[in-house]
N, C-alpha and C positions, 0 to 999 in steps of 0.2 A: 629527075627529081632534083630540085635545087636545095641549096644549103638552108634557105629559110624554111622550106617545107620539112626538111629533116629536123630542124630546131623546133618547129611547131609540133611535129609528131612526138618528139622527145618531151616537150613541155606538156603536151596533152596526156602522154602516158604518166608523167610524174604527177600531173593534176589528178588523173583518175586514181592513181595509187594513193595519193594523199586523201582523196575523198573516201576511198575504200577503208583506209585506216581510221578516219574520223567516224565512218559509219559503224565499224566494228567497236570502237570505243563507246559510241552512243548506245549501241545495242547492249553491250556488256553493262554499262551503267544503268540502263533501263531495266535489264533483267535482274541486276543486283538489287535495285530499289524495289522491284516487284517481290522478290524473295524476302526482303526485309519487311515489307508490308504484311506479307502472309504470316511470317513468323511472329511478328508483333501481334497480329490479330489472334493468333492461336494461343500464344504463351503469355500474353499480358495478364495483369491481375484481373481484369474484367473481360478476358478474351473468350474465345469460343469454347474452350475446355471447361472453364468455370460456368459458363452459361449452360452447357450440357449437364453438368452435375447439379446445378441449381434447378434445372427443369426436372431432373429425376427426383430430387428432394421434394419439389412441389407436388409431383404426382403422388409420392408416398404420403405427404401431408394431407392431400385431398382424400385419400383412402382412409387415413386415420380420422379425419373429420366426419366422414360418412359413418364410420363405425361408432364414433363417440355420439353422434346424433341419434343413432339407433339405440344405443345404451341409455342415453338420456331419456328418450321416449319411453323405454321399458321401465326405467326407474320412476318416472313421473306416474306411469300407470300403477306401479306397485305402491307408491306413496298414496295415491288416491284410494286404492283398494284398502290399504291399511287404515286410512282415516274413515272410510265409509262402510266397510264390510267387516263386521266382528268375526265372522267365520274365517275370513282370510287372515286376520290378525292372529287368531288362535292357531291356524295352520302354521304360520311363520314361527310362532312361539314354540310350538311342539317340535317342528322339524329342524329349524335352525338353532334354536336356543336350548332344546331338550327339556322344556318345562312340562310339568304335569299338574293336574288338579290335585288338591289335597287328598281326595279319597281314591285316587287311582294307583294301580300297581303297574310298574313297567317291567316287561320281560324282554331281555336281550338275548338273542340267539347268536352264538359265536360259531362260525364255521371252522372245522378243523382243517389245517393245512396238510396236504399230502406231501410226504417226503420223497 
């Protein structure tokens, strides 16, 4: 083996070592950037966590909307019945408001509480 071959071998090893070091730095920088992107996506003001909570809130609001629509439909039916059915209006007046006709007597039965 000649002196030039030995120098070429040393130069090649140094070159490989330098390339390996550059590769490690590049991989570390890439990994760090990737972690930064993930953390930013999760914890940003409009990140994944906020999107998750907004999705849950949307689901609850949809359930509320369904319940409110049912109640609205029932109230519209009650309102129509009050306007068109005198017996329904009388029922509401008696049960909810406690009204009686002038010639009626009301009996209230009170249950005794057991001790």
